[in-house]
N, C-alpha and C positions, 0 to 999 in steps of 0.2 A: 706844487712840490713844497713840502714842509722842511726846508733845509735851513741851516744856519748860514746866513749870507756872509758874515764875517769869516767863518771857517772856509766857505767856498772861495772867498777872495784870497785867503792865505794859501790855499792849495793852488789856486791859479797862479799866484805869484811864484810859488815854488816851481811849478811847471815852466813858467816863462823864463826863470833864471837857471834852468837846467837844460843843457844841450844833450840831445836834440829836441828840446821842449816836450819832454815826457818824463814821467817817474814810474818806478815799478809799482805794481799793485800793493806790494808790501809797504812801500813808503806812503801810498795813499791811505791804506787801512790804518797805518800808525797815526797819521795826522787826524783822520776821522775819529778815531777812538781816543787818542792820547795827546792831542794838541794841548799844551799847558793852559790855554785860556778857553778854547772853544770845543775841544774834543768831547765826545760822548761821556767818557769816564771822568773827565776833568771838570765838567760843568754840572749844572743842576739837572741836566737832561736825563742822566741815568736814573732809572726807576725799577727797583726790584721788588717783586711781591705780587699778590693776587689782584688787588684792587688798583686798577689803572696802571699797573706795571707793564714793562715790556716782556719780562720773563720772571720765572721764580726758580729758586734753587732748593736743594734738600733742606737747608736750614730754615727756609720760609715755612716749612710744614710743621714746625714745632721743634722741641728740644731733643727728640729721639735720635736724630742723626748725630748731633754733637755728643750726646751721652755715649753712644756706641763707639765713636772715635775715641772719646775720653778713656774708655775701658782699654782700648788697644794701646794707647799711649802709656798708660800705667804699666801694662805688661812689658812694653819696650823698656821702660825705666828699670823695672825689676830684672830683666834679662841683662841689661848693661851694668848691673851691680848697684843700682840706686845712686847714681852720681849726683852730686850737688855742686853746681847747678845742673839741671837737666833742661836744655833749651828746646822749646817748642816753637818753631818758626813757621807762622802761617803766612803764606804768600798770596796776596790778593784776597783780602778779608771781607770784601763787599761792605755791607752795612754793619758788620761786627756781630751779627747774630750768632754765627757759629762759635766765635770766641766766647761770647757771653754764655752760651749753653754749656760749653766745655768748662769754663771757669766756675760757673754756678754749681755744676756737678761736683767738681773737685772740692769746693767749699763745703758742700754737704756731706760728701762721702769719703774724700781722700785728703784731709787737711795736712797730713804728713807729706804727701806728694806736692801739694800746693806750696808748702814751705820750701821745697827744693826746686820749684819750677821757675824758669826764666821764660816768660811768654813774650815773644817778639812778633811784631806784625810788619811785613814788608808791603807797603801800599803806595802805588804810584799816583793815585788820584787825590789831590788836596781835599776835594769835597767829601769823598768817602772817608778819608783819614779823620776829618773833623767829626763826622758822624760816629765813627768808631770810638773816638776819644770821649765823646759825650756818653755813649752807651756803656763804655767800660770804665768809667771814672772811678768806680769803687775798687777796682783791681789794679795791681801793679803790672802794667803792660808797657813795653817800650816800642817805639816806632823807629824804623830806619830803612835804608835801602840796602840791596845786596852788596853794593860797592863799599859800604861802611862796615861790613862784617869781615873780619880778618881771615886770611887764608888758614885752613886747617884748625879752626878755632871752636867749632860747634860740636858739642857732645849732646846728642838728643835726636830730634826728628824735624826735618823740613816737610811740610805738607801743604797741599793745595787742593781746592775744590772748585772745579770749573774756572781754572786760570789759563791753562795752556790753550784751550779752544779759542781764547780771545787774543792770542798773540798774533801779530801781523804775519800773513802768509804771502808768499810769491804764488802767482798763477801762471800756468803754462798751457799750451795747446799744441797738438800735433797737426802740422800742415804739410800735406803731401810727403809724409814720412819724416819731416824735419821737426825737431824740438824747438818751439818758439816760446819766448816769454811774453806774457801779456803786460802791456804798459798802459798808463792812464795819461791822456792828454786833454786839452781844452776842446770841447765840441765845436766843430766848424759851422755846423748848421743845426740849430736847435729844432727846427721843424722836421728834421730827419729822425729825431728820437721817437720813442714810443709814446704812449698816452700821457705819461708824466715826464716832461722834458727834463734833462739834466744838463748842467754846464760842462759835463765831462763825458768822454767817450774812450773806448779801448782801441789800441793799436798793438800789433805784434812786432817782435824784433828778436835779435840774437840775445841769448841769455846774458844777464847783467853780471853774472859770476859763474865760474866753473863749478862752484859748490852745488849748483842746482842739479847738474848731471851726476856729480859724485854722490849725491844723496841716494840715488837709485842703486849704486854699488853697495852702499851701506845696508840697505834694506833688502837687497837681493831681487830686485824687479828689473826685467828687461823690457823696455817700452817698444823695442823693435819687433816684438813677437805678439801677434794677435790683437793689437790695439788699433781701433778704427781711426780713419782720418777724421779730424775734428775732435778727437778725444781731449778732454780738458779736465784739469784737476789743480790741486794746490801742493805746495811744498813749504813746510814750516821750519825754515832755518833758524828762526828766533827761538824755537823750542829747544833745539840742541845747544844753541848758545847759552840759553838760560840754564839748562841742565849742567853744562860745563862749569858755570859759576857756582851752582849749588854743590856739585861734587867737590869743587875746590875748597869751599867753605866748611864742608863737613869733615870733622876729624874721625868721629866714631858714632855710628847710629844708623838712622833710617831716612829714606825719602819715600813719602806716600803721595801718589798722584791719582786723584779721582777726577774723571772727566768722561765725556762721551767720545767714542772713537772706535777704531778697529785695529786689528793687526794688519800689516802691510798688504797681504794677499787679498784681503777683503776691501781695504781702502782703495787700492789701485786695481780692482777688478775691471777688466775691459768693459763690462756691462754698466758700470757706474761711470758713464761717459761724460757727465757734466760736473763732477766733483761733489763736494759736500758743503760749499759755502752757503750760509744762511744768514738772513737779516731778521731781527726781531723788533717789532714795533707794536706796542700796546697789545701784547699777547697774540699777535698775528705774525706769521713768518712768511718770507718770500725770498727770492734770490737776486734782487736788484740792489746792489750797494751804492748806486748812484742817485738814489732819491732819499729823502729824509736825512740828508747829510748832517751828521752831528747830533741827530735826534734818535737814531736807532742803533741797536747793537749789531755787530757783524761778527760771526764766528765761523770756524771750520772745524770739522772733527779732528781728533787727535790720532796720529799714527803711533800706536804704542810700540810697534816693532822698532821704530827709529829711536824712541826713548830708551828702550831696553838695550839695543846694540850700541848706541852712542854712550850710554851709561857705562857699559863694560869697558869702553875705551877710556873712560874718565875714572876708572877705579871703582865703579858701583857694581855690586853683584845683585842679580835678580833673586829676590826672595820668593816672589809669587805674583801671579796675575789672575784676577778673578772678576766676577761681576759684583756690582754694589749690592744687589739683593742677597747674594750668597754671603758676602762679607758681613752684612748687617745681621743676617740670620745667625751666622756663626758667633756673633758678638752678643746674642741674646734678644734680638728684636722679636723672634718668634714667641719667646716667653712673655714679652710685653703684650703681644696681640692676644695670646691665650688668657692673660690675666684680666683683660678688659671686662670679661663677663662677670667677674667677681668684684668689680669696683662699684662703689655707691655713687653713681653719676647718672644724670638724666639720659633718656634714650637719645635725644638730639646730640648731646655731647659724646655719647658712646659711638654713635654712627659717624660723627665727625672725626673722632680719634681713630677709629678703625679705618676710615677712608685715607687719612693722612699716612698711617703706618703702611697700608697696602700700596700707596703711591711710591713710597720709598723702595719697595721691593718689586714693583711691577716690571717684569723683564722687557716690556715694550716701551717703558719710560725710564724714570730715574734708576730703577733696579737693574737696567741693562747697561748702565755706565760701567766703564772699566776702572778697576782699582789695581794700580801697579805699585808694588812695594820693592824697594831696592835698599841695599845696605852697604856700609863701608866700615872697614876697620874692626869688624867683629872677630873675636877669638873663636876657635873651633867649637868650644863648649857652648858659646852663645849662639853660633850659627845653627847648632843642632836642636835648639829649643824652638819648636814651631809656634808661629803667631796664631792667636785665637781666631782672628778674622780670616785666616787662610785655611782653617781646619775644614776638611771635607769628611763628613761622616761616611763610614763604610757600610 
């Protein structure tokens, strides 16, 4: 087992000091990913990219994804009447690649927008923040956390790419028709574990908070109908808490969430009986969060229905929901693909570029990601102006 022993000790201590000697899976996942010293995202363990990485993102494929988003943000600025400053708040910026692609594009093509731009990065990981600061040294970028942003102060756009999937989730299981939460405790007998023993094991109990059952009222799902015994899945309360804060900070503008996930009826389909939790380790994925502790990423798909409906309660209006592939094509990625044949580049480079562009729009991969756009504080005339990325040709 390739786990961080110091992190395992910290988790064990938390469990020991918590009555009745168990923690929710959400607490466990939060420590595994975000422990300030030993967590996956807080330490040097996180590795994004193709070579030796645990996973890659759209920004890892080149600057096309960022440039497409950049075009959309410029249109938002124009719809809002070209405010100065226009705040672009990237939440969870990874290695800073996406920010670099966006800002390079503005420097080359939209210097007037760059003058009005206030680029803000909200980053929890000290290691990633340091990497971002090195990569973006030539640009004016400021770093902060959401708590440091004043209520009702942002005019512009909050956006994230593959952030919500990494927020800690609660897990539950249906046992004899009863809703039970899944907790993590210290394993009593390591020999009873699977091929790779873990210091931790799961137990079930009563829900830690009534918000878990209330969540299903929000999304319109009745777990008492047609769900098999042993049905298991996740609930992302952290996502709606996060959206509450974002909505509070936004005065006027947009929220763009790009991630992999489903609407609630697909997410909680009775046939998806083991949920969506996945672990990523060196480009391989599996479903055991109790090995490689602190060395692997843990994610769960996003419930976009919850973000949409909770957003409405927080004053956010749904502008549109689409797939990443369609979003990027509407922003001109198809023209980029078509223009490749006319560029004076080698065959090898041509094939590599074409492959990267097709990966961005592949409906079975990145192209199938969801793109949810919400707005707040827009005037009637501004609301009536359709966003380029959501344009559907007739």
